[in-house]
PDB file of N, CA, C and O in Angstrom:
ATOM      1  N   MET A   1     -17.508 -23.444  28.637  1.00  0.00           N
ATOM      2  CA  MET A   1     -17.331 -22.161  28.806  1.00  0.00           C
ATOM      3  C   MET A   1     -16.011 -21.384  28.079  1.00  0.00           C
ATOM      4  O   MET A   1     -16.143 -20.410  27.338  1.00  0.00           O
ATOM      5  N   ASN A   2     -14.952 -21.890  28.370  1.00  0.00           N
ATOM      6  CA  ASN A   2     -13.574 -21.712  27.446  1.00  0.00           C
ATOM      7  C   ASN A   2     -13.691 -21.976  26.307  1.00  0.00           C
ATOM      8  O   ASN A   2     -13.145 -21.222  25.502  1.00  0.00           O
ATOM      9  N   ILE A   3     -14.348 -22.996  25.877  1.00  0.00           N
ATOM     10  CA  ILE A   3     -14.327 -23.196  24.256  1.00  0.00           C
ATOM     11  C   ILE A   3     -15.535 -22.058  23.673  1.00  0.00           C
ATOM     12  O   ILE A   3     -15.311 -21.794  22.492  1.00  0.00           O
ATOM     13  N   ARG A   4     -16.620 -21.409  24.164  1.00  0.00           N
ATOM     14  CA  ARG A   4     -17.618 -20.606  23.829  1.00  0.00           C
ATOM     15  C   ARG A   4     -16.570 -18.966  23.681  1.00  0.00           C
ATOM     16  O   ARG A   4     -16.708 -18.074  22.844  1.00  0.00           O
ATOM     17  N   VAL A   5     -15.911 -19.026  24.430  1.00  0.00           N
ATOM     18  CA  VAL A   5     -15.038 -17.964  24.749  1.00  0.00           C
ATOM     19  C   VAL A   5     -13.760 -17.786  23.583  1.00  0.00           C
ATOM     20  O   VAL A   5     -13.277 -16.802  23.023  1.00  0.00           O
ATOM     21  N   THR A   6     -13.513 -19.095  23.533  1.00  0.00           N
ATOM     22  CA  THR A   6     -11.970 -19.181  22.632  1.00  0.00           C
ATOM     23  C   THR A   6     -13.046 -18.988  20.864  1.00  0.00           C
ATOM     24  O   THR A   6     -12.471 -18.340  19.990  1.00  0.00           O
ATOM     25  N   ILE A   7     -14.236 -19.463  20.576  1.00  0.00           N
ATOM     26  CA  ILE A   7     -14.964 -19.442  19.667  1.00  0.00           C
ATOM     27  C   ILE A   7     -14.895 -17.914  19.360  1.00  0.00           C
ATOM     28  O   ILE A   7     -14.346 -17.430  18.370  1.00  0.00           O
ATOM     29  N   ILE A   8     -15.473 -17.287  20.260  1.00  0.00           N
ATOM     30  CA  ILE A   8     -16.037 -15.946  19.830  1.00  0.00           C
ATOM     31  C   ILE A   8     -14.516 -14.991  19.709  1.00  0.00           C
ATOM     32  O   ILE A   8     -14.412 -14.053  18.919  1.00  0.00           O
ATOM     33  N   VAL A   9     -13.661 -15.330  20.425  1.00  0.00           N
ATOM     34  CA  VAL A   9     -12.511 -14.419  20.393  1.00  0.00           C
ATOM     35  C   VAL A   9     -12.034 -14.739  18.972  1.00  0.00           C
ATOM     36  O   VAL A   9     -11.922 -13.780  18.209  1.00  0.00           O
ATOM     37  N   ILE A  10     -11.687 -16.186  18.438  1.00  0.00           N
ATOM     38  CA  ILE A  10     -11.525 -16.373  17.007  1.00  0.00           C
ATOM     39  C   ILE A  10     -12.537 -15.944  15.806  1.00  0.00           C
ATOM     40  O   ILE A  10     -12.246 -15.776  14.621  1.00  0.00           O
ATOM     41  N   PHE A  11     -13.563 -15.839  16.316  1.00  0.00           N
ATOM     42  CA  PHE A  11     -14.730 -14.950  15.279  1.00  0.00           C
ATOM     43  C   PHE A  11     -14.465 -13.627  15.096  1.00  0.00           C
ATOM     44  O   PHE A  11     -14.485 -13.182  13.948  1.00  0.00           O
ATOM     45  N   LEU A  12     -14.141 -12.686  16.322  1.00  0.00           N
ATOM     46  CA  LEU A  12     -14.009 -11.314  16.175  1.00  0.00           C
ATOM     47  C   LEU A  12     -12.587 -10.969  15.358  1.00  0.00           C
ATOM     48  O   LEU A  12     -12.247  -9.994  14.688  1.00  0.00           O
ATOM     49  N   LEU A  13     -11.921 -12.208  15.718  1.00  0.00           N
ATOM     50  CA  LEU A  13     -10.388 -11.802  14.930  1.00  0.00           C
ATOM     51  C   LEU A  13     -10.360 -11.884  13.552  1.00  0.00           C
ATOM     52  O   LEU A  13      -9.659 -11.146  12.860  1.00  0.00           O
ATOM     53  N   ILE A  14     -11.157 -12.827  13.078  1.00  0.00           N
ATOM     54  CA  ILE A  14     -11.120 -13.116  11.678  1.00  0.00           C
ATOM     55  C   ILE A  14     -11.955 -12.235  11.254  1.00  0.00           C
ATOM     56  O   ILE A  14     -11.642 -11.911  10.109  1.00  0.00           O
ATOM     57  N   VAL A  15     -13.172 -11.507  11.748  1.00  0.00           N
ATOM     58  CA  VAL A  15     -14.254 -10.422  11.291  1.00  0.00           C
ATOM     59  C   VAL A  15     -13.027  -9.254  11.295  1.00  0.00           C
ATOM     60  O   VAL A  15     -13.063  -8.475  10.342  1.00  0.00           O
ATOM     61  N   HIS A  16     -12.171  -9.106  12.081  1.00  0.00           N
ATOM     62  CA  HIS A  16     -11.657  -7.674  11.805  1.00  0.00           C
ATOM     63  C   HIS A  16     -10.719  -7.891  10.776  1.00  0.00           C
ATOM     64  O   HIS A  16     -10.767  -6.986   9.943  1.00  0.00           O
ATOM     65  N   LEU A  17      -9.956  -8.687  10.552  1.00  0.00           N
ATOM     66  CA  LEU A  17      -9.085  -9.294   9.649  1.00  0.00           C
ATOM     67  C   LEU A  17      -9.151  -9.401   8.519  1.00  0.00           C
ATOM     68  O   LEU A  17      -8.209  -9.466   7.730  1.00  0.00           O
ATOM     69  N   SER A  18     -10.804  -9.447   8.189  1.00  0.00           N
ATOM     70  CA  SER A  18     -11.355  -9.484   6.843  1.00  0.00           C
ATOM     71  C   SER A  18     -11.845  -8.065   6.655  1.00  0.00           C
ATOM     72  O   SER A  18     -11.799  -7.630   5.504  1.00  0.00           O
ATOM     73  N   TYR A  19     -12.279  -7.326   7.555  1.00  0.00           N
ATOM     74  CA  TYR A  19     -12.723  -5.794   7.095  1.00  0.00           C
ATOM     75  C   TYR A  19     -11.337  -4.674   7.534  1.00  0.00           C
ATOM     76  O   TYR A  19     -11.351  -3.479   7.240  1.00  0.00           O
ATOM     77  N   GLY A  20     -10.448  -5.206   8.115  1.00  0.00           N
ATOM     78  CA  GLY A  20      -9.653  -4.524   8.401  1.00  0.00           C
ATOM     79  C   GLY A  20      -8.885  -3.404   7.379  1.00  0.00           C
ATOM     80  O   GLY A  20      -8.170  -2.517   7.846  1.00  0.00           O
ATOM     81  N   GLN A  21      -9.115  -3.555   5.991  1.00  0.00           N
ATOM     82  CA  GLN A  21      -8.664  -2.826   5.301  1.00  0.00           C
ATOM     83  C   GLN A  21      -8.918  -1.317   5.097  1.00  0.00           C
ATOM     84  O   GLN A  21     -10.045  -1.123   4.641  1.00  0.00           O
ATOM     85  N   LYS A  22      -8.223  -0.224   5.293  1.00  0.00           N
ATOM     86  CA  LYS A  22      -8.834   0.894   5.403  1.00  0.00           C
ATOM     87  C   LYS A  22      -9.038   1.565   3.872  1.00  0.00           C
ATOM     88  O   LYS A  22     -10.094   2.175   3.702  1.00  0.00           O
ATOM     89  N   GLU A  23      -8.134   1.493   2.797  1.00  0.00           N
ATOM     90  CA  GLU A  23      -7.899   2.323   1.621  1.00  0.00           C
ATOM     91  C   GLU A  23      -7.966   0.789   0.748  1.00  0.00           C
ATOM     92  O   GLU A  23      -7.313  -0.246   0.880  1.00  0.00           O
ATOM     93  N   LYS A  24      -9.403   1.303  -0.468  1.00  0.00           N
ATOM     94  CA  LYS A  24      -9.359   0.070  -1.381  1.00  0.00           C
ATOM     95  C   LYS A  24      -8.592   0.655  -2.085  1.00  0.00           C
ATOM     96  O   LYS A  24      -8.025   1.737  -1.935  1.00  0.00           O
ATOM     97  N   THR A  25      -8.561  -0.339  -3.165  1.00  0.00           N
ATOM     98  CA  THR A  25      -7.905   0.276  -4.381  1.00  0.00           C
ATOM     99  C   THR A  25      -8.715   0.762  -5.589  1.00  0.00           C
ATOM    100  O   THR A  25      -9.575   0.201  -6.268  1.00  0.00           O
ATOM    101  N   PRO A  26      -8.124   2.076  -5.646  1.00  0.00           N
ATOM    102  CA  PRO A  26      -8.623   3.304  -6.488  1.00  0.00           C
ATOM    103  C   PRO A  26      -9.442   2.779  -7.793  1.00  0.00           C
ATOM    104  O   PRO A  26      -8.738   2.268  -8.664  1.00  0.00           O
ATOM    105  N   LYS A  27     -10.888   2.843  -8.043  1.00  0.00           N
ATOM    106  CA  LYS A  27     -11.594   2.657  -8.896  1.00  0.00           C
ATOM    107  C   LYS A  27     -11.377   3.601 -10.307  1.00  0.00           C
ATOM    108  O   LYS A  27     -11.291   3.215 -11.473  1.00  0.00           O
ATOM    109  N   THR A  28     -11.328   4.859  -9.800  1.00  0.00           N
ATOM    110  CA  THR A  28     -11.021   5.981 -11.266  1.00  0.00           C
ATOM    111  C   THR A  28      -9.881   6.862 -10.891  1.00  0.00           C
ATOM    112  O   THR A  28      -9.445   7.037  -9.753  1.00  0.00           O
ATOM    113  N   PHE A  29      -9.418   7.444 -12.106  1.00  0.00           N
ATOM    114  CA  PHE A  29      -8.115   7.862 -12.130  1.00  0.00           C
ATOM    115  C   PHE A  29      -8.084   9.108 -10.753  1.00  0.00           C
ATOM    116  O   PHE A  29      -7.195   9.470  -9.983  1.00  0.00           O
ATOM    117  N   ALA A  30      -9.459   9.476 -10.927  1.00  0.00           N
ATOM    118  CA  ALA A  30      -9.511  10.785  -9.973  1.00  0.00           C
ATOM    119  C   ALA A  30      -9.255  10.187  -8.486  1.00  0.00           C
ATOM    120  O   ALA A  30      -8.353  10.788  -7.901  1.00  0.00           O
ATOM    121  N   GLU A  31      -9.813   9.201  -7.795  1.00  0.00           N
ATOM    122  CA  GLU A  31      -9.752   8.412  -6.677  1.00  0.00           C
ATOM    123  C   GLU A  31      -8.363   8.044  -6.688  1.00  0.00           C
ATOM    124  O   GLU A  31      -8.147   8.104  -5.477  1.00  0.00           O
ATOM    125  N   ALA A  32      -7.007   7.622  -7.332  1.00  0.00           N
ATOM    126  CA  ALA A  32      -6.113   7.584  -7.404  1.00  0.00           C
ATOM    127  C   ALA A  32      -4.840   8.744  -7.079  1.00  0.00           C
ATOM    128  O   ALA A  32      -3.738   8.682  -6.534  1.00  0.00           O
ATOM    129  N   ILE A  33      -5.740   9.926  -7.803  1.00  0.00           N
ATOM    130  CA  ILE A  33      -4.971  10.965  -7.867  1.00  0.00           C
ATOM    131  C   ILE A  33      -5.108  11.557  -6.262  1.00  0.00           C
ATOM    132  O   ILE A  33      -4.075  11.980  -5.743  1.00  0.00           O
ATOM    133  N   THR A  34      -6.358  11.585  -5.497  1.00  0.00           N
ATOM    134  CA  THR A  34      -6.840  11.906  -4.329  1.00  0.00           C
ATOM    135  C   THR A  34      -5.863  11.076  -3.459  1.00  0.00           C
ATOM    136  O   THR A  34      -5.049  11.728  -2.804  1.00  0.00           O
ATOM    137  N   ILE A  35      -5.835   9.708  -3.362  1.00  0.00           N
ATOM    138  CA  ILE A  35      -4.787   9.135  -2.639  1.00  0.00           C
ATOM    139  C   ILE A  35      -3.439   9.346  -2.631  1.00  0.00           C
ATOM    140  O   ILE A  35      -2.877   9.240  -1.540  1.00  0.00           O
ATOM    141  N   LEU A  36      -2.727   9.648  -3.685  1.00  0.00           N
ATOM    142  CA  LEU A  36      -1.337  10.215  -3.893  1.00  0.00           C
ATOM    143  C   LEU A  36      -1.271  11.528  -3.205  1.00  0.00           C
ATOM    144  O   LEU A  36      -0.402  11.624  -2.338  1.00  0.00           O
ATOM    145  N   LYS A  37      -2.093  12.648  -3.450  1.00  0.00           N
ATOM    146  CA  LYS A  37      -2.099  14.016  -2.941  1.00  0.00           C
ATOM    147  C   LYS A  37      -1.813  13.672  -1.483  1.00  0.00           C
ATOM    148  O   LYS A  37      -0.820  14.244  -1.033  1.00  0.00           O
ATOM    149  N   THR A  38      -2.574  12.722  -0.501  1.00  0.00           N
ATOM    150  CA  THR A  38      -3.164  12.691   0.623  1.00  0.00           C
ATOM    151  C   THR A  38      -1.838  11.723   1.109  1.00  0.00           C
ATOM    152  O   THR A  38      -1.256  12.110   2.123  1.00  0.00           O
ATOM    153  N   ASP A  39      -1.507  10.917   0.674  1.00  0.00           N
ATOM    154  CA  ASP A  39      -0.497   9.695   1.352  1.00  0.00           C
ATOM    155  C   ASP A  39       1.002   9.807   0.799  1.00  0.00           C
ATOM    156  O   ASP A  39       1.861   9.308   1.526  1.00  0.00           O
ATOM    157  N   CYS A  40       1.294  10.218  -0.031  1.00  0.00           N
ATOM    158  CA  CYS A  40       2.618  10.736  -0.791  1.00  0.00           C
ATOM    159  C   CYS A  40       3.620  11.774  -0.128  1.00  0.00           C
ATOM    160  O   CYS A  40       3.157  12.914  -0.169  1.00  0.00           O
ATOM    161  N   PRO A  41       4.642  11.702   0.363  1.00  0.00           N
ATOM    162  CA  PRO A  41       5.420  12.780   0.455  1.00  0.00           C
ATOM    163  C   PRO A  41       6.169  13.719  -0.745  1.00  0.00           C
ATOM    164  O   PRO A  41       6.983  13.217  -1.520  1.00  0.00           O
ATOM    165  N   ASP A  42       5.941  14.567  -0.773  1.00  0.00           N
ATOM    166  CA  ASP A  42       6.492  15.779  -1.737  1.00  0.00           C
ATOM    167  C   ASP A  42       7.587  15.396  -2.563  1.00  0.00           C
ATOM    168  O   ASP A  42       7.512  15.589  -3.777  1.00  0.00           O
ATOM    169  N   SER A  43       8.895  14.722  -1.897  1.00  0.00           N
ATOM    170  CA  SER A  43       9.703  14.209  -2.845  1.00  0.00           C
ATOM    171  C   SER A  43       9.162  13.059  -3.718  1.00  0.00           C
ATOM    172  O   SER A  43       9.820  12.857  -4.738  1.00  0.00           O
ATOM    173  N   LEU A  44       8.020  12.215  -3.502  1.00  0.00           N
ATOM    174  CA  LEU A  44       8.136  11.198  -4.124  1.00  0.00           C
ATOM    175  C   LEU A  44       6.961  11.885  -5.172  1.00  0.00           C
ATOM    176  O   LEU A  44       7.119  11.494  -6.329  1.00  0.00           O
ATOM    177  N   LYS A  45       5.740  12.894  -4.976  1.00  0.00           N
ATOM    178  CA  LYS A  45       5.420  13.662  -5.993  1.00  0.00           C
ATOM    179  C   LYS A  45       6.535  14.484  -6.849  1.00  0.00           C
ATOM    180  O   LYS A  45       6.394  14.666  -8.058  1.00  0.00           O
ATOM    181  N   ALA A  46       7.126  14.737  -6.463  1.00  0.00           N
ATOM    182  CA  ALA A  46       8.124  15.674  -7.623  1.00  0.00           C
ATOM    183  C   ALA A  46       8.902  14.297  -8.714  1.00  0.00           C
ATOM    184  O   ALA A  46       9.065  14.327  -9.934  1.00  0.00           O
ATOM    185  N   ILE A  47       9.198  13.378  -7.904  1.00  0.00           N
ATOM    186  CA  ILE A  47       9.703  12.032  -8.606  1.00  0.00           C
ATOM    187  C   ILE A  47       8.570  11.561  -9.953  1.00  0.00           C
ATOM    188  O   ILE A  47       8.900  11.404 -11.129  1.00  0.00           O
ATOM    189  N   ILE A  48       7.332  11.422  -9.431  1.00  0.00           N
ATOM    190  CA  ILE A  48       5.825  11.040 -10.117  1.00  0.00           C
ATOM    191  C   ILE A  48       5.951  11.990 -11.547  1.00  0.00           C
ATOM    192  O   ILE A  48       6.036  11.580 -12.705  1.00  0.00           O
ATOM    193  N   LYS A  49       5.928  13.688 -10.948  1.00  0.00           N
ATOM    194  CA  LYS A  49       5.780  14.427 -12.122  1.00  0.00           C
ATOM    195  C   LYS A  49       6.611  14.582 -13.140  1.00  0.00           C
ATOM    196  O   LYS A  49       6.183  14.794 -14.274  1.00  0.00           O
ATOM    197  N   ARG A  50       8.217  14.474 -12.791  1.00  0.00           N
ATOM    198  CA  ARG A  50       9.218  14.701 -13.800  1.00  0.00           C
ATOM    199  C   ARG A  50       9.128  13.202 -14.740  1.00  0.00           C
ATOM    200  O   ARG A  50       9.208  13.246 -15.968  1.00  0.00           O
ATOM    201  N   THR A  51       8.979  12.086 -14.098  1.00  0.00           N
ATOM    202  CA  THR A  51       8.591  10.870 -15.018  1.00  0.00           C
ATOM    203  C   THR A  51       7.704  10.612 -15.795  1.00  0.00           C
ATOM    204  O   THR A  51       6.500  10.670 -15.545  1.00  0.00           O
ATOM    205  N   ALA A  52       8.385  10.191 -17.179  1.00  0.00           N
ATOM    206  CA  ALA A  52       7.346  10.433 -18.350  1.00  0.00           C
ATOM    207  C   ALA A  52       6.137   9.315 -18.315  1.00  0.00           C
ATOM    208  O   ALA A  52       6.363   8.243 -17.754  1.00  0.00           O
ATOM    209  N   ASN A  53       5.035   9.532 -18.832  1.00  0.00           N
ATOM    210  CA  ASN A  53       3.881   8.492 -18.455  1.00  0.00           C
ATOM    211  C   ASN A  53       4.366   7.128 -19.085  1.00  0.00           C
ATOM    212  O   ASN A  53       3.869   6.144 -18.537  1.00  0.00           O
ATOM    213  N   ASP A  54       5.098   6.909 -19.963  1.00  0.00           N
ATOM    214  CA  ASP A  54       5.295   5.544 -20.309  1.00  0.00           C
ATOM    215  C   ASP A  54       6.532   5.052 -19.496  1.00  0.00           C
ATOM    216  O   ASP A  54       6.790   3.863 -19.679  1.00  0.00           O
ATOM    217  N   SER A  55       7.338   5.712 -18.648  1.00  0.00           N
ATOM    218  CA  SER A  55       7.983   5.197 -17.865  1.00  0.00           C
ATOM    219  C   SER A  55       7.736   5.019 -16.482  1.00  0.00           C
ATOM    220  O   SER A  55       8.500   4.518 -15.656  1.00  0.00           O
ATOM    221  N   LEU A  56       6.627   5.463 -16.310  1.00  0.00           N
ATOM    222  CA  LEU A  56       6.085   4.909 -14.650  1.00  0.00           C
ATOM    223  C   LEU A  56       6.264   3.771 -13.706  1.00  0.00           C
ATOM    224  O   LEU A  56       6.501   3.695 -12.501  1.00  0.00           O
ATOM    225  N   ILE A  57       6.034   2.767 -14.831  1.00  0.00           N
ATOM    226  CA  ILE A  57       6.534   1.505 -14.263  1.00  0.00           C
ATOM    227  C   ILE A  57       7.708   1.371 -13.567  1.00  0.00           C
ATOM    228  O   ILE A  57       7.822   0.815 -12.474  1.00  0.00           O
ATOM    229  N   ASP A  58       8.675   1.944 -14.281  1.00  0.00           N
ATOM    230  CA  ASP A  58      10.148   1.775 -13.966  1.00  0.00           C
ATOM    231  C   ASP A  58      10.416   2.126 -12.292  1.00  0.00           C
ATOM    232  O   ASP A  58      11.363   1.724 -11.617  1.00  0.00           O
ATOM    233  N   LEU A  59       9.282   2.999 -11.849  1.00  0.00           N
ATOM    234  CA  LEU A  59       9.272   3.615 -10.184  1.00  0.00           C
ATOM    235  C   LEU A  59       9.041   2.238  -9.418  1.00  0.00           C
ATOM    236  O   LEU A  59       9.577   2.134  -8.315  1.00  0.00           O
ATOM    237  N   CYS A  60       8.465   1.420  -9.792  1.00  0.00           N
ATOM    238  CA  CYS A  60       8.185   0.148  -9.343  1.00  0.00           C
ATOM    239  C   CYS A  60       9.206  -0.860  -8.905  1.00  0.00           C
ATOM    240  O   CYS A  60      10.314  -0.893  -9.441  1.00  0.00           O
ATOM    241  N   TYR A  61       8.887  -1.621  -8.016  1.00  0.00           N
ATOM    242  CA  TYR A  61      10.288  -2.106  -7.290  1.00  0.00           C
ATOM    243  C   TYR A  61      10.962  -3.314  -8.276  1.00  0.00           C
ATOM    244  O   TYR A  61      12.187  -3.344  -8.398  1.00  0.00           O
ATOM    245  N   PRO A  62      10.024  -4.407  -9.043  1.00  0.00           N
ATOM    246  CA  PRO A  62      10.695  -5.300  -9.655  1.00  0.00           C
ATOM    247  C   PRO A  62      11.364  -4.874 -11.080  1.00  0.00           C
ATOM    248  O   PRO A  62      12.211  -5.625 -11.563  1.00  0.00           O
ATOM    249  N   TRP A  63      10.963  -3.577 -11.814  1.00  0.00           N
ATOM    250  CA  TRP A  63      11.487  -2.792 -12.665  1.00  0.00           C
ATOM    251  C   TRP A  63      12.904  -1.614 -12.387  1.00  0.00           C
ATOM    252  O   TRP A  63      13.881  -1.295 -13.064  1.00  0.00           O
ATOM    253  N   SER A  64      12.455  -1.275 -11.222  1.00  0.00           N
ATOM    254  CA  SER A  64      13.589  -0.276 -10.852  1.00  0.00           C
ATOM    255  C   SER A  64      15.077  -0.725 -10.017  1.00  0.00           C
ATOM    256  O   SER A  64      15.283  -1.318  -8.958  1.00  0.00           O
ATOM    257  N   GLU A  65      15.823  -0.226 -10.884  1.00  0.00           N
ATOM    258  CA  GLU A  65      17.260  -0.506 -10.011  1.00  0.00           C
ATOM    259  C   GLU A  65      17.551  -0.157  -8.985  1.00  0.00           C
ATOM    260  O   GLU A  65      18.236  -0.793  -8.184  1.00  0.00           O
ATOM    261  N   THR A  66      16.991   1.120  -8.804  1.00  0.00           N
ATOM    262  CA  THR A  66      17.263   2.200  -7.767  1.00  0.00           C
ATOM    263  C   THR A  66      16.782   1.599  -6.232  1.00  0.00           C
ATOM    264  O   THR A  66      17.463   1.691  -5.211  1.00  0.00           O
ATOM    265  N   MET A  67      15.439   0.964  -6.336  1.00  0.00           N
ATOM    266  CA  MET A  67      14.836   0.553  -5.313  1.00  0.00           C
ATOM    267  C   MET A  67      15.588  -0.466  -4.358  1.00  0.00           C
ATOM    268  O   MET A  67      15.468  -0.585  -3.138  1.00  0.00           O
ATOM    269  N   LYS A  68      16.342  -1.122  -5.181  1.00  0.00           N
ATOM    270  CA  LYS A  68      16.493  -2.635  -4.524  1.00  0.00           C
ATOM    271  C   LYS A  68      17.518  -2.158  -3.470  1.00  0.00           C
ATOM    272  O   LYS A  68      17.625  -2.975  -2.555  1.00  0.00           O
ATOM    273  N   PRO A  69      18.360  -0.984  -3.329  1.00  0.00           N
ATOM    274  CA  PRO A  69      19.080  -1.210  -2.049  1.00  0.00           C
ATOM    275  C   PRO A  69      18.382  -0.401  -1.147  1.00  0.00           C
ATOM    276  O   PRO A  69      19.180  -0.297  -0.215  1.00  0.00           O
ATOM    277  N   SER A  70      17.189   0.359  -0.794  1.00  0.00           N
ATOM    278  CA  SER A  70      16.246   0.689  -0.469  1.00  0.00           C
ATOM    279  C   SER A  70      15.434  -0.154   0.600  1.00  0.00           C
ATOM    280  O   SER A  70      15.112   0.060   1.768  1.00  0.00           O
ATOM    281  N   LEU A  71      15.198  -1.404  -0.453  1.00  0.00           N
ATOM    282  CA  LEU A  71      14.387  -2.612   0.133  1.00  0.00           C
ATOM    283  C   LEU A  71      15.546  -3.267   0.772  1.00  0.00           C
ATOM    284  O   LEU A  71      15.120  -3.649   1.862  1.00  0.00           O
ATOM    285  N   SER A  72      16.792  -3.595   0.663  1.00  0.00           N
ATOM    286  CA  SER A  72      17.686  -4.247   1.408  1.00  0.00           C
ATOM    287  C   SER A  72      18.026  -3.822   2.646  1.00  0.00           C
ATOM    288  O   SER A  72      18.330  -4.594   3.555  1.00  0.00           O
ATOM    289  N   ARG A  73      17.992  -2.516   2.752  1.00  0.00           N
ATOM    290  CA  ARG A  73      17.993  -1.946   4.051  1.00  0.00           C
ATOM    291  C   ARG A  73      16.836  -2.353   5.328  1.00  0.00           C
ATOM    292  O   ARG A  73      16.952  -2.471   6.548  1.00  0.00           O
ATOM    293  N   LEU A  74      15.668  -2.497   4.352  1.00  0.00           N
ATOM    294  CA  LEU A  74      14.478  -2.630   5.145  1.00  0.00           C
ATOM    295  C   LEU A  74      14.448  -4.249   5.760  1.00  0.00           C
ATOM    296  O   LEU A  74      13.683  -4.731   6.595  1.00  0.00           O
ATOM    297  N   LYS A  75      15.702  -4.954   4.933  1.00  0.00           N
ATOM    298  CA  LYS A  75      15.301  -6.544   5.529  1.00  0.00           C
ATOM    299  C   LYS A  75      16.071  -6.831   6.614  1.00  0.00           C
ATOM    300  O   LYS A  75      15.921  -7.881   7.239  1.00  0.00           O
ATOM    301  N   ARG A  76      16.967  -5.920   6.933  1.00  0.00           N
ATOM    302  CA  ARG A  76      18.109  -5.935   8.241  1.00  0.00           C
ATOM    303  C   ARG A  76      17.218  -6.239   9.410  1.00  0.00           C
ATOM    304  O   ARG A  76      17.694  -6.329  10.541  1.00  0.00           O
TER     305      ARG A  76
END
C-alpha cells in the first residue's frame, strides 16, 4: 500500500513539474509586447523605450555592467 501511494505521489509531482510553466516563450513580436506590457514595471518599460534597438542586448545580465551589483545583492 505504501509503495502504491509513493508511486502515485511521485507521478503527480513529475506531471506538475512538467506542466507547471504558465508563460511560454513568445512566438511573435505581438506576443512579446503583450507580455512586456503586463509583466514589466513602468521603470523598466521606460528604460527599454529609451534604449536603441541595436543596444537592447546590453540590458541583459552578461553584457550589462549595471546589472552585476543588483545580482550580487540577490545572492546574499
